[in-house]
C-alpha positions as a Python dict, from the first residue, in 0.01 Angstrom:
ca = {
    (1, 'M'): (0, 0, 0),
    (2, 'S'): (-159, 121, 317),
    (3, 'Q'): (-266, 470, 220),
    (4, 'D'): (-268, 678, 521),
    (5, 'P'): (-27, 536, 837),
    (6, 'M'): (-111, 648, 1202),
    (7, 'P'): (129, 930, 1215),
    (8, 'E'): (357, 989, 1506),
    (9, 'Q'): (282, 1352, 1460),
    (10, 'A'): (144, 1621, 1208),
    (11, 'A'): (175, 1989, 1073),
    (12, 'A'): (-153, 2100, 972),
    (13, 'S'): (-242, 2374, 807),
    (14, 'S'): (-296, 2729, 994),
    (15, 'G'): (-577, 2832, 722),
    (16, 'R'): (-412, 3130, 559),
    (17, 'P'): (-517, 3257, 248),
    (18, 'S'): (-304, 3101, -55),
    (19, 'P'): (-95, 3358, -238),
    (20, 'S'): (-221, 3527, -556),
    (21, 'G'): (-86, 3419, -885),
    (22, 'A'): (-132, 3107, -1113),
    (23, 'G'): (-508, 2956, -1086),
    (24, 'A'): (-429, 2576, -1191),
    (25, 'R'): (-174, 2466, -912),
    (26, 'I'): (-2, 2115, -927),
    (27, 'A'): (76, 2102, -522),
    (28, 'V'): (131, 1864, -281),
    (29, 'T'): (-171, 1898, -8),
    (30, 'R'): (-108, 1572, 176),
    (31, 'L'): (235, 1382, 218),
    (32, 'V'): (242, 1067, 425),
    (33, 'L'): (582, 861, 499),
    (34, 'T'): (634, 527, 622),
    (35, 'E'): (976, 401, 777),
    (36, 'F'): (1140, 702, 550),
    (37, 'R'): (1537, 817, 608),
    (38, 'C'): (1456, 968, 980),
    (39, 'Y'): (1067, 982, 995),
    (40, 'G'): (894, 595, 1110),
    (41, 'Q'): (524, 726, 1059),
    (42, 'L'): (436, 1172, 975),
    (43, 'R'): (108, 1311, 818),
    (44, 'I'): (166, 1662, 674),
    (45, 'E'): (-157, 1847, 561),
    (46, 'L'): (-122, 2119, 367),
    (47, 'D'): (-248, 2363, 164),
    (48, 'P'): (-80, 2498, -279),
    (49, 'R'): (146, 2739, -124),
    (50, 'P'): (466, 2693, -25),
    (51, 'V'): (617, 2537, 175),
    (52, 'V'): (913, 2675, 442),
    (53, 'L'): (1122, 2374, 646),
    (54, 'T'): (1349, 2509, 878),
    (55, 'G'): (1561, 2346, 1167),
    (56, 'P'): (1940, 2270, 1275),
    (57, 'N'): (2138, 2039, 1025),
    (58, 'G'): (2027, 1659, 1046),
    (59, 'A'): (1700, 1730, 1180),
    (60, 'G'): (1518, 1622, 815),
    (61, 'K'): (1445, 1864, 654),
    (62, 'T'): (1555, 1716, 342),
    (63, 'N'): (1428, 1408, 388),
    (64, 'L'): (1133, 1563, 334),
    (65, 'L'): (1219, 1700, -26),
    (66, 'E'): (1360, 1324, -129),
    (67, 'A'): (1041, 1171, -16),
    (68, 'V'): (881, 1400, -279),
    (69, 'S'): (1065, 1376, -505),
    (70, 'F'): (951, 982, -502),
    (71, 'L'): (717, 1119, -606),
    (72, 'S'): (849, 1168, -920),
    (73, 'P'): (1036, 874, -1162),
    (74, 'G'): (1430, 823, -1129),
    (75, 'R'): (1616, 795, -780),
    (76, 'G'): (1504, 1052, -651),
    (77, 'L'): (1727, 1370, -549),
    (78, 'R'): (1989, 1250, -360),
    (79, 'R'): (1968, 926, -580),
    (80, 'A'): (2083, 651, -347),
    (81, 'P'): (2006, 339, -331),
    (82, 'L'): (1672, 240, -271),
    (83, 'P'): (1713, 46, 33),
    (84, 'E'): (1891, 253, 226),
    (85, 'V'): (1643, 482, 228),
    (86, 'T'): (1458, 266, 473),
    (87, 'R'): (1497, 373, 834),
    (88, 'R'): (1762, 203, 1013),
    (89, 'Q'): (1576, 120, 1314),
    (90, 'A'): (1301, -22, 1089),
    (91, 'A'): (1185, -395, 1167),
    (92, 'A'): (1280, -645, 941),
    (93, 'G'): (1200, -688, 571),
    (94, 'A'): (1025, -382, 611),
    (95, 'G'): (1022, -84, 337),
    (96, 'W'): (1007, 260, 307),
    (97, 'A'): (644, 433, 189),
    (98, 'V'): (518, 801, 24),
    (99, 'A'): (227, 828, -34),
    (100, 'A'): (62, 1183, -138),
    (101, 'H'): (-215, 1364, -216),
    (102, 'L'): (-183, 1589, -535),
    (103, 'L'): (-380, 1873, -652),
    (104, 'T'): (-318, 1884, -1031),
    (105, 'P'): (-527, 2168, -1278),
    (106, 'T'): (-804, 1859, -1360),
    (107, 'G'): (-842, 1784, -977),
    (108, 'E'): (-722, 1603, -678),
    (109, 'I'): (-549, 1265, -729),
    (110, 'R'): (-382, 975, -506),
    (111, 'L'): (-10, 833, -534),
    (112, 'G'): (217, 658, -331),
    (113, 'T'): (534, 470, -378),
    (114, 'Q'): (691, 179, -146),
    (115, 'L'): (980, 8, -176),
    (116, 'E'): (917, -364, -280),
    (117, 'P'): (1083, -565, -40),
    (118, 'G'): (1327, -843, -169),
    (119, 'E'): (1291, -650, -469),
    (120, 'G'): (1585, -352, -461),
    (121, 'R'): (1288, -168, -642),
    (122, 'R'): (995, 62, -606),
    (123, 'A'): (631, -16, -614),
    (124, 'V'): (383, 260, -828),
    (125, 'Q'): (29, 363, -692),
    (126, 'I'): (-143, 605, -858),
    (127, 'D'): (-590, 655, -702),
    (128, 'G'): (-526, 338, -575),
    (129, 'R'): (-410, 129, -868),
    (130, 'P'): (-41, -66, -969),
    (131, 'A'): (137, 137, -1269),
    (132, 'Q'): (308, 30, -1486),
    (133, 'S'): (628, 193, -1478),
    (134, 'Q'): (715, 531, -1259),
    (135, 'T'): (663, 716, -1610),
    (136, 'A'): (328, 753, -1489),
    (137, 'L'): (460, 1018, -1268),
    (138, 'G'): (606, 1202, -1466),
    (139, 'A'): (265, 1249, -1645),
    (140, 'R'): (111, 1452, -1321),
    (141, 'A'): (358, 1515, -1065),
    (142, 'P'): (602, 1706, -1280),
    (143, 'M'): (906, 1868, -1032),
    (144, 'V'): (1235, 2027, -1036),
    (145, 'W'): (1483, 2070, -776),
    (146, 'L'): (1804, 2191, -717),
    (147, 'T'): (2066, 2116, -371),
    (148, 'P'): (2404, 2288, -290),
    (149, 'Q'): (2539, 1986, -457),
    (150, 'M'): (2421, 2104, -849),
    (151, 'D'): (2643, 2479, -747),
    (152, 'R'): (2873, 2312, -927),
    (153, 'L'): (2702, 2168, -1195),
    (154, 'F'): (2850, 2409, -1495),
    (155, 'G'): (3163, 2318, -1345),
    (156, 'D'): (3115, 1993, -1249),
    (157, 'A'): (3136, 1658, -1539),
    (158, 'A'): (2879, 1677, -1853),
    (159, 'S'): (2701, 1390, -1648),
    (160, 'Q'): (2600, 1587, -1380),
    (161, 'R'): (2499, 1801, -1677),
    (162, 'R'): (2282, 1572, -1850),
    (163, 'R'): (2077, 1460, -1548),
    (164, 'F'): (1935, 1781, -1495),
    (165, 'L'): (1837, 1875, -1848),
    (166, 'D'): (1631, 1534, -1871),
    (167, 'R'): (1481, 1671, -1548),
    (168, 'L'): (1383, 1971, -1733),
    (169, 'V'): (1288, 1760, -2031),
    (170, 'F'): (1004, 1520, -1777),
    (171, 'G'): (770, 1795, -1745),
    (172, 'F'): (701, 1794, -2137),
    (173, 'H'): (796, 1445, -2216),
    (174, 'P'): (738, 1201, -1923),
    (175, 'D'): (792, 906, -2144),
    (176, 'H'): (1211, 1048, -2184),
    (177, 'A'): (1248, 875, -1846),
    (178, 'G'): (1090, 512, -1997),
    (179, 'Q'): (1285, 633, -2351),
    (180, 'L'): (1655, 726, -2083),
    (181, 'G'): (1606, 338, -1937),
    (182, 'A'): (1563, 152, -2228),
    (183, 'Y'): (1854, 338, -2377),
    (184, 'E'): (2087, 241, -2114),
    (185, 'K'): (1991, -71, -2025),
    (186, 'A'): (2060, -147, -2443),
    (187, 'M'): (2382, 45, -2418),
    (188, 'R'): (2505, -204, -2126),
    (189, 'E'): (2421, -535, -2263),
    (190, 'R'): (2592, -420, -2596),
    (191, 'N'): (2838, -337, -2323),
    (192, 'R'): (2915, -682, -2182),
    (193, 'L'): (2832, -857, -2517),
    (194, 'L'): (3107, -637, -2685),
    (195, 'K'): (3390, -732, -2360),
    (196, 'D'): (3250, -1135, -2433),
    (197, 'G'): (3447, -1122, -2757),
    (198, 'R'): (3230, -1332, -2975),
    (199, 'P'): (2906, -1139, -2982),
    (200, 'D'): (2586, -1290, -3138),
    (201, 'P'): (2541, -1059, -3380),
    (202, 'A'): (2163, -1100, -3420),
    (203, 'W'): (2154, -1037, -3047),
    (204, 'L'): (2414, -722, -3119),
    (205, 'A'): (2214, -597, -3408),
    (206, 'A'): (1883, -572, -3225),
    (207, 'L'): (2003, -374, -2928),
    (208, 'E'): (2162, -120, -3128),
    (209, 'D'): (1831, -122, -3292),
    (210, 'T'): (1709, -25, -2941),
    (211, 'M'): (2012, 197, -2875),
    (212, 'A'): (1878, 366, -3214),
    (213, 'T'): (1567, 457, -3179),
    (214, 'S'): (1555, 509, -2776),
    (215, 'G'): (1875, 739, -2785),
    (216, 'T'): (1765, 907, -3106),
    (217, 'A'): (1445, 1006, -2881),
    (218, 'V'): (1648, 1121, -2613),
    (219, 'A'): (1867, 1373, -2810),
    (220, 'A'): (1564, 1490, -3011),
    (221, 'A'): (1357, 1576, -2627),
    (222, 'R'): (1670, 1728, -2520),
    (223, 'R'): (1689, 1946, -2816),
    (224, 'E'): (1399, 2070, -2873),
    (225, 'L'): (1319, 2193, -2500),
    (226, 'V'): (1667, 2328, -2539),
    (227, 'A'): (1595, 2521, -2852),
    (228, 'R'): (1261, 2617, -2691),
    (229, 'L'): (1396, 2797, -2344),
    (230, 'R'): (1661, 2977, -2612),
    (231, 'G'): (1372, 3080, -2778),
    (232, 'A'): (1155, 3171, -2528),
    (233, 'E'): (1334, 3546, -2428),
    (234, 'S'): (1025, 3647, -2207),
    (235, 'L'): (1067, 3335, -1956),
    (236, 'M'): (1429, 3390, -1893),
    (237, 'I'): (1461, 3627, -1634),
    (238, 'E'): (1611, 4023, -1623),
    (239, 'G'): (1810, 4164, -1279),
    (240, 'P'): (1862, 3909, -1035),
    (241, 'F'): (1906, 3635, -1248),
    (242, 'P'): (2068, 3697, -1567),
    (243, 'R'): (1996, 3530, -1840),
    (244, 'A'): (2140, 3262, -1959),
    (245, 'D'): (2240, 3084, -2368),
    (246, 'L'): (2170, 2770, -2388),
    (247, 'A'): (2324, 2483, -2625),
    (248, 'I'): (2274, 2106, -2622),
    (249, 'D'): (2635, 1917, -2744),
    (250, 'G'): (2681, 1605, -2915),
    (251, 'R'): (2647, 1453, -3257),
    (252, 'I'): (2301, 1287, -3250),
    (253, 'E'): (2201, 1634, -3185),
    (254, 'A'): (2404, 1742, -3420),
    (255, 'W'): (2283, 1569, -3669),
    (256, 'L'): (1896, 1622, -3621),
    (257, 'D'): (1980, 1973, -3736),
    (258, 'G'): (2028, 1881, -4077),
    (259, 'R'): (1805, 1626, -4098),
    (260, 'P'): (1457, 1379, -4055),
    (261, 'A'): (1439, 1204, -3683),
    (262, 'V'): (1414, 814, -3935),
    (263, 'D'): (1732, 1003, -4095),
    (264, 'A'): (1924, 1096, -3797),
    (265, 'E'): (1811, 808, -3640),
    (266, 'E'): (1920, 522, -3985),
    (267, 'A'): (2305, 722, -3960),
    (268, 'F'): (2352, 649, -3501),
    (269, 'R'): (2281, 277, -3629),
    (270, 'S'): (2517, 274, -3882),
    (271, 'L'): (2740, 429, -3645),
    (272, 'L'): (2736, 176, -3375),
    (273, 'C'): (2743, -137, -3621),
    (274, 'D'): (3064, 28, -3730),
    (275, 'N'): (3179, 125, -3418),
    (276, 'R'): (3207, -177, -3229),
    (277, 'R'): (3533, -271, -3276),
    (278, 'I'): (3646, 77, -3106),
    (279, 'D'): (3350, 60, -2862),
    (280, 'A'): (3462, -291, -2767),
    (281, 'A'): (3833, -172, -2735),
    (282, 'A'): (3749, 129, -2498),
    (283, 'G'): (3453, -88, -2318),
    (284, 'A'): (3183, 144, -2408),
    (285, 'A'): (2994, 336, -2653),
    (286, 'T'): (3184, 607, -2810),
    (287, 'E'): (2955, 811, -2939),
    (288, 'G'): (2511, 841, -2835),
    (289, 'P'): (2328, 1118, -2583),
    (290, 'H'): (2523, 909, -2310),
    (291, 'R'): (2778, 1160, -2421),
    (292, 'S'): (2636, 1463, -2518),
    (293, 'D'): (2655, 1814, -2248),
    (294, 'L'): (2436, 2107, -2205),
    (295, 'S'): (2587, 2408, -2296),
    (296, 'V'): (2604, 2767, -2116),
    (297, 'H'): (2696, 3111, -2089),
    (298, 'H'): (2575, 3403, -1915),
    (299, 'R'): (2401, 3632, -2148),
    (300, 'S'): (2531, 3959, -2105),
    (301, 'K'): (2902, 3870, -2017),
    (302, 'A'): (2953, 3690, -2318),
    (303, 'M'): (3124, 3410, -2085),
    (304, 'P'): (3059, 3044, -1999),
    (305, 'A'): (2908, 2939, -1722),
    (306, 'A'): (3171, 2705, -1541),
    (307, 'Q'): (3453, 3055, -1532),
    (308, 'C'): (3089, 3328, -1376),
    (309, 'S'): (3135, 3357, -973),
    (310, 'T'): (2942, 3060, -721),
    (311, 'G'): (2728, 3333, -698),
    (312, 'E'): (2658, 3411, -1002),
    (313, 'Q'): (2640, 3034, -1137),
    (314, 'K'): (2401, 2975, -904),
    (315, 'A'): (2176, 3289, -1049),
    (316, 'L'): (2170, 3118, -1367),
    (317, 'L'): (2064, 2802, -1281),
    (318, 'I'): (1788, 2980, -1053),
    (319, 'G'): (1683, 3120, -1390),
    (320, 'I'): (1725, 2842, -1608),
    (321, 'V'): (1486, 2663, -1363),
    (322, 'L'): (1176, 2959, -1350),
    (323, 'A'): (1197, 3021, -1711),
    (324, 'N'): (1182, 2655, -1754),
    (325, 'A'): (886, 2668, -1447),
    (326, 'R'): (689, 2953, -1690),
    (327, 'L'): (700, 2720, -2050),
    (328, 'L'): (581, 2512, -1830),
    (329, 'A'): (310, 2633, -1704),
    (330, 'G'): (233, 2778, -2066),
    (331, 'E'): (190, 2429, -2198),
    (332, 'R'): (76, 2205, -1903),
    (333, 'G'): (-145, 2505, -1737),
    (334, 'A'): (39, 2509, -1372),
    (335, 'P'): (421, 2568, -1337),
    (336, 'P'): (610, 2223, -1176),
    (337, 'L'): (634, 2151, -742),
    (338, 'L'): (1031, 2306, -670),
    (339, 'L'): (1231, 2121, -485),
    (340, 'L'): (1529, 2454, -342),
    (341, 'D'): (1746, 2258, -53),
    (342, 'E'): (1937, 2523, 126),
    (343, 'V'): (1834, 2759, -209),
    (344, 'A'): (1820, 3086, 15),
    (345, 'A'): (2165, 3044, 204),
    (346, 'H'): (2380, 3181, -20),
    (347, 'L'): (2153, 3446, -247),
    (348, 'D'): (2227, 3834, -115),
    (349, 'E'): (1875, 3942, 55),
    (350, 'A'): (1805, 4110, -288),
    (351, 'R'): (1810, 3768, -490),
    (352, 'R'): (1694, 3597, -181),
    (353, 'V'): (1338, 3851, -207),
    (354, 'A'): (1342, 3837, -636),
    (355, 'L'): (1332, 3460, -547),
    (356, 'Y'): (1046, 3451, -352),
    (357, 'E'): (830, 3723, -556),
    (358, 'E'): (874, 3520, -894),
    (359, 'I'): (772, 3141, -742),
    (360, 'L'): (456, 3342, -569),
    (361, 'A'): (391, 3517, -891),
    (362, 'L'): (445, 3154, -1120),
    (363, 'G'): (209, 3016, -814),
    (364, 'A'): (464, 2744, -811),
    (365, 'Q'): (471, 2512, -467),
    (366, 'A'): (794, 2545, -361),
    (367, 'W'): (964, 2313, -70),
    (368, 'M'): (1241, 2539, 71),
    (369, 'T'): (1495, 2403, 306),
    (370, 'G'): (1710, 2617, 587),
    (371, 'T'): (1864, 2707, 937),
    (372, 'D'): (1741, 3035, 999),
    (373, 'P'): (1343, 3123, 965),
    (374, 'A'): (1499, 3474, 916),
    (375, 'L'): (1576, 3428, 574),
    (376, 'F'): (1203, 3329, 489),
    (377, 'A'): (984, 3660, 634),
    (378, 'P'): (971, 3773, 321),
    (379, 'L'): (744, 3510, 272),
    (380, 'G'): (529, 3597, 585),
    (381, 'N'): (214, 3444, 583),
    (382, 'R'): (199, 3363, 144),
    (383, 'A'): (365, 3028, 262),
    (384, 'H'): (332, 2729, 573),
    (385, 'H'): (627, 2811, 757),
    (386, 'L'): (703, 2426, 967),
    (387, 'G'): (927, 2404, 1189),
    (388, 'V'): (1192, 2067, 1143),
    (389, 'D'): (1334, 1904, 1448),
    (390, 'D'): (1491, 1594, 1551),
    (391, 'A'): (1292, 1418, 1268),
    (392, 'R'): (959, 1578, 1432),
    (393, 'V'): (741, 1861, 1223),
    (394, 'A'): (637, 2119, 1370),
    (395, 'A'): (439, 2439, 1232),
    (396, 'R'): (609, 2797, 1311),
    (397, 'G'): (406, 3162, 1290),
    (398, 'A'): (550, 3339, 994),
    (399, 'D'): (775, 3604, 1153),
}
């Protein structure tokens, strides 16, 4: 992977001082894109301040957030098929690439990821060397994102809440992505075998062993983070962002409440074996962490989050993300990267200002998008202000 392709345009740092806040940072200081979405080539130089991207709809703002999201494990904030990320005008056989310099508490590192031509998967490099898996990214670039589609998270399908929770877990357990992937792969294989009607018992048992081992690890990691967020009262922000009561609902998680993990794992293994006929008829595994759900309640109102107003739901979601960032900062020495797409659009002025002040107090590099630069005026020169228009990025003065 070439590290620094020549850019068509650049947006340089204005050289203003960084905001006050936590001393240790995780921040992108250089971002280089090649054939990524609407960008042929782009290079942006930054310092650890928050990044504000403003411009008309369709200009390419969210594409930049998506590029940063590929510096973490998974399929990015849009969860698009990887070949679709390649710029439409790219030469035949070309694939997209994202390279970055990342400031961390232990020094600067170089990260890179690209679509492997003809493979439909992405390769990862760290400091110029191939990484064995995407899990290595989670250990170096923890990040959380909020998108407009997540405004419906509490009333959406349980799978969306699990995905949100897993993204939070990645910051504390980088191997969580690997455990989740192993579980889901074994589950798909087991479903296929059961559908065949006469599966090999030894192969089936081996797949169920993987599901029991990895699935219990997934459930335990989710349960641990929910318990830590629930117990960290001081991290739940008062005022504009209401406190949330969190719980994880699932059979494996319930078992872990009252028995050692090894016993829960064995119980899950036995359950999978006992449920083979049921699962074959259903065409899917009917028990496991893939059926768990994150339960969220508005504490002061004693009300399920799904029953709260749209504004309250968004405020609850932001409060959870900020609490998680504070917890991660306390454990790893720096808060995660925050990717906040159109986060300010439907917040009132008091909540917008409170959000900005929390980000600055955390010392987090938050990437925020919007169409109206005036919404970000309270940040002043404490943030980078970049204008995006027709896939062109340029420094914009703070209003």
